[in-house]
N, C-alpha and C positions, 0 to 999 in steps of 0.2 A: 504494500500500500504506500509506504513512504518512498520506496524506490520508484514506484509508478508516478507519484506526484513530482518527484525530483526530475524524472525523465521528461515529463510533460513541460514543466516549468523551464528547464534548461535546454530542452531539445537535444538530449543525449540519450543513448541507450541505457536501459536499466542495468545492464551488466557493468556499466561504468561506476556504479555506486555500491558501497558497502554500508550496511546499516548495523550498528551495534547498540543494543538496548542495555542500559545500565540502570537497574532499579535503584531508587532512592527510598529507603524505608525509614520510618521513625525509629528511634533508638530502641523502644520497647519491642518492636517487631524484629529488629536486628538481633536482639538478645534471644528472642524465641526461636528464630531461624538457627542461631548458633547452638541453642540447646537441642533442637531436633537433629542437627548434624552430629553433635556429640553423642546423642542417644543412638543414632544409626551406627556409629563406630563401635559403641559398647555392645550393641546387638550383634554385629558381625563378629566381634571377639567372643561373645558368649556362644554363638552358633558354632564357631570353630572349636571352642573348648568342649562343647557338647558332642560334637562329632568325634573328637579325639577320645573322650571318655567313653562314648558308646562303642567305638571300635575296641578299646581296651577291655571293657567288661564283656563284650561278646567273645573276644579271644579267651579271656579267663574262664568264662562259663563253659565254652565249648571244650577247652582243655580239661575241665573237670568232668567231662563226659555228658553234659546235658545235650539234648537234641536241639536241632534248630527250632522245632516247634516249642519246646520247653523255654528256650531263651526268648522266643518271640512273646510267649505268654507273660513271662516275668517282666519284660521291657515294654509290654503293651504296644508292640509293633507287629507287622506281618512277618511270616517266615521269609518272604522274599527280601524284606529289609534286613533281616539278620544275615542272610546270605551276602547281601551287598556289603554290609559292615565287616563281614568276615573275610571278604576278598582282598 
């Protein structure tokens, strides 16, 4: 839309223009955005730790002789998920 207007006003092709949008947020909203981004980082770290812990416990339980189905029941996941974690 902006490129189109600039093109019409200046009689140049749209491809000659680059539009960069830089949002200007009030301080309170900037803080909230920063909090959300930080929460996303913490979530990703927690997911990675959960995956590591899940793989470790699956390996331990399987080494103790539990079946895939038993491990799935204990962890409340599908047997297919246990097989994925064990791979």
